[in-house]
C-alpha positions as CSV (number, residue, x, y, z in Angstrom):
1,M,-0.5,-12.8,18.9
2,G,-2.5,-16.1,18.6
3,D,-1.9,-20.5,18.3
4,Q,0.8,-20.6,16.1
5,Q,0.9,-23.9,13.4
6,Q,3.9,-24.9,11.4
7,V,3.2,-25.4,7.4
8,S,5.5,-28.0,5.9
9,G,8.9,-27.2,4.4
10,V,8.2,-23.4,6.5
11,R,11.2,-23.2,9.4
12,V,9.0,-21.1,11.8
13,P,5.7,-21.2,13.0
14,L,2.7,-19.3,11.9
15,I,-0.1,-17.6,13.3
16,A,-3.6,-18.9,11.6
17,E,-5.5,-16.0,10.2
18,A,-9.0,-17.1,12.0
19,E,-6.4,-17.4,15.0
20,A,-4.6,-14.1,14.9
21,T,-5.3,-11.6,18.2
22,G,-4.0,-8.5,20.1
23,R,-1.9,-6.1,17.2
24,T,-1.3,-8.9,14.6
25,A,-4.5,-9.7,14.4
26,E,-4.3,-5.7,13.5
27,L,-2.0,-5.9,11.2
28,Y,-2.8,-9.1,9.4
29,E,-6.8,-6.4,8.6
30,L,-4.2,-4.0,7.7
31,I,-2.2,-6.1,5.6
32,K,-5.6,-7.4,3.1
33,S,-7.3,-3.4,2.8
34,R,-4.6,-2.6,1.1
35,T,-3.0,-5.2,-0.9
36,G,-7.7,-6.2,-1.8
37,L,-6.9,-10.3,-1.1
38,P,-9.2,-11.8,0.6
39,F,-6.6,-13.9,2.9
40,V,-3.1,-12.9,4.5
41,P,0.0,-13.9,1.8
42,D,2.1,-16.1,3.3
43,M,5.6,-13.5,3.7
44,F,4.4,-11.6,6.2
45,R,2.8,-14.5,8.1
46,L,6.6,-16.1,8.2
47,V,7.1,-13.2,10.7
48,S,3.4,-13.2,12.5
49,T,4.4,-14.0,15.5
50,R,6.4,-11.2,15.6
51,P,4.5,-8.4,15.3
52,D,6.7,-6.0,15.3
53,L,9.1,-7.2,12.9
54,M,6.3,-7.4,10.4
55,E,5.3,-4.3,10.8
56,V,9.1,-2.9,9.3
57,L,7.9,-5.2,6.5
58,I,5.3,-4.1,5.9
59,T,6.5,-0.8,6.0
60,G,9.1,-1.6,3.6
61,Y,6.5,-3.4,1.5
62,S,4.4,0.1,1.6
63,G,6.7,2.5,1.0
64,V,7.4,1.0,-2.6
65,F,4.4,0.0,-3.4
66,L,1.3,2.2,-2.1
67,G,3.9,5.5,-1.6
68,D,4.3,8.4,-4.0
69,A,5.7,6.5,-6.0
70,V,7.2,8.5,-9.6
71,L,8.1,4.7,-12.0
72,P,5.4,2.9,-12.7
73,R,3.5,0.4,-10.8
74,A,4.6,-2.5,-14.0
75,T,8.3,-1.1,-13.9
76,R,8.2,-1.6,-9.9
77,E,6.7,-5.1,-9.9
78,M,8.8,-6.0,-12.7
79,I,12.2,-4.7,-11.2
80,S,10.7,-7.1,-8.1
81,A,10.0,-10.0,-10.1
82,W,13.5,-9.8,-11.8
83,S,15.1,-9.2,-8.6
84,S,13.7,-12.4,-6.4
85,K,15.2,-14.3,-10.0
86,V,18.2,-12.7,-10.2
87,N,18.4,-13.6,-5.4
88,G,17.0,-17.4,-6.6
89,C,14.1,-16.9,-4.6
90,P,11.1,-18.9,-7.2
91,Y,8.4,-17.3,-4.4
92,C,8.9,-13.8,-5.4
93,V,8.7,-14.4,-8.4
94,G,6.0,-16.1,-9.1
95,T,4.3,-13.6,-6.8
96,H,5.7,-10.3,-9.0
97,N,5.5,-11.7,-11.5
98,W,1.7,-12.3,-11.0
99,F,1.0,-8.5,-10.4
100,L,3.0,-7.8,-13.0
101,S,0.8,-9.2,-15.4
102,Q,-2.8,-7.9,-14.2
103,F,-1.2,-4.3,-14.1
104,G,0.5,-3.9,-18.1
105,G,3.4,-7.1,-18.3
106,S,3.1,-9.4,-21.2
107,A,3.0,-12.9,-20.2
108,E,5.8,-12.4,-22.8
109,L,7.7,-11.2,-20.1
110,T,6.7,-12.7,-17.3
111,Q,7.7,-16.1,-19.3
112,A,11.8,-14.7,-19.9
113,I,11.2,-13.4,-16.1
114,S,10.9,-17.2,-15.2
115,T,13.4,-18.4,-17.4
116,A,16.2,-16.2,-18.2
117,N,19.7,-15.8,-16.4
118,K,20.7,-12.4,-17.5
119,P,19.4,-8.7,-18.5
120,G,20.1,-9.3,-22.3
121,E,17.5,-11.8,-22.4
122,L,14.1,-9.8,-21.6
123,P,12.2,-8.4,-24.5
124,L,13.3,-4.9,-23.3
125,D,13.7,-2.1,-25.5
126,E,17.3,0.4,-24.9
127,K,15.9,2.3,-22.5
128,T,14.4,0.0,-20.4
129,M,17.3,-2.8,-20.0
130,A,19.6,-0.3,-18.5
131,L,17.5,0.6,-15.7
132,M,17.6,-3.5,-15.8
133,E,21.0,-3.7,-16.1
134,L,21.5,-1.1,-12.9
135,V,18.9,-3.2,-11.2
136,T,21.2,-6.5,-11.8
137,Q,24.3,-4.9,-10.6
138,V,22.6,-3.4,-7.0
139,C,21.5,-8.0,-6.7
140,T,25.3,-9.3,-8.2
141,G,27.3,-7.2,-6.3
142,A,26.3,-3.6,-5.4
143,Y,29.9,-2.6,-4.1
144,R,30.9,-2.9,-8.0
145,I,28.4,-0.6,-9.4
146,T,31.0,2.5,-10.6
147,E,30.1,6.3,-10.9
148,A,30.0,4.6,-14.7
149,D,27.1,2.8,-14.5
150,W,24.9,5.3,-13.3
151,A,25.7,7.9,-16.0
152,R,25.5,5.2,-18.2
153,V,21.6,4.7,-16.6
154,E,20.9,8.1,-16.8
155,A,21.6,8.6,-20.3
156,A,19.8,5.8,-21.7
157,G,17.3,8.5,-19.8
158,W,16.1,8.0,-16.4
159,S,16.5,10.4,-13.6
160,N,17.6,10.6,-10.0
161,E,14.8,10.2,-8.9
162,E,13.5,6.9,-11.0
163,M,17.2,5.7,-10.4
164,L,16.8,6.4,-6.4
165,E,12.6,3.9,-6.2
166,A,14.6,1.4,-9.1
167,V,17.8,0.8,-7.0
168,F,15.5,1.2,-3.6
169,T,12.8,-1.2,-5.2
170,A,15.6,-3.8,-5.4
171,G,17.2,-3.3,-2.3
172,L,14.1,-3.9,-0.7
173,F,13.9,-7.7,-2.5
174,A,17.3,-8.2,-2.3
175,F,16.4,-8.4,2.0
176,I,13.0,-10.4,2.0
177,N,14.2,-12.7,-1.0
178,R,16.7,-13.1,2.0
179,L,13.9,-13.9,4.3
180,V,11.5,-15.4,2.5
181,D,14.5,-18.5,1.2
182,G,16.1,-18.7,4.7
183,F,13.0,-19.4,6.3
184,G,11.5,-22.1,3.5
185,L,9.3,-20.3,2.3
186,G,10.4,-19.5,-1.3
187,A,11.0,-23.0,-2.8
188,A,8.4,-23.1,-5.7
189,M,7.1,-20.5,-7.6
190,T,3.7,-22.8,-6.5
191,R,4.1,-22.0,-2.7
192,S,2.5,-18.6,-3.9
193,R,-1.0,-18.5,-3.2
194,I,-0.7,-14.9,-4.9
195,A,0.4,-16.6,-8.0
196,Q,-2.8,-18.9,-8.3
197,Q,-5.1,-16.0,-9.0
198,S,-6.9,-15.8,-11.9
199,D,-7.3,-13.2,-13.6
200,A,-10.7,-13.1,-12.9
201,D,-9.6,-12.3,-8.2
202,T,-8.5,-8.8,-10.1
203,D,-9.4,-7.1,-13.0
204,A,-6.8,-4.8,-14.6
205,D,-8.0,-4.0,-18.1
206,T,-6.9,-0.4,-18.0
207,D,-3.6,1.2,-15.3
208,A,-7.0,2.9,-13.7
209,D,-8.4,0.2,-12.7
210,A,-5.7,-2.1,-11.9
211,E,-4.6,0.4,-9.2
212,A,-8.4,1.2,-8.3
213,A,-8.3,-2.5,-7.0
214,A,-4.5,-3.2,-6.1
215,E,-3.6,-1.0,-4.4
216,A,-0.4,-3.5,-4.0
217,E,0.7,-5.9,-2.3
218,L,1.3,-4.2,0.6
């Protein structure tokens, strides 16, 4: 497994990348190979003392960002960042706003996600707004979603398959956000090393280049 280290503000011990052994080291290499990043994001390191749990986290994350998606990567990143904002997880907002910017999201949109209090404050067209209102409902009270709410999003032009993926993504981030916040990592965007990457680190001038350069932050 490797030697454990304590990180300021984080409530669980983490395994340093240089000290990882066995299955933990294997999973660290898997994460880096899939993210295209030179480091393991601390979100994954939160469960590094439990490789079995880290595998669960990797599988869920990979399903959203590496699977046979029907929504564009930018839309999935927008859902991830906005869900994190609604759920109160600055670390994940910073991380996925950065990825959103790499996959075509405008500076206006990423800034709005950081500061908005409701989906109506985001610079979106009517069709996308309908989907993001559904995403917000998933975050604030999924049990209150009605057949009429679902039909309204369908009427805006979204397929059932697209809505399934959107709700799954929002649901996954409800879990990830609670994990990150509960263990003390999520207090600030500046804690995300991914959010501190420069554009030069992952140049995504086109969708094709972006998919090749960063096949998802695992």
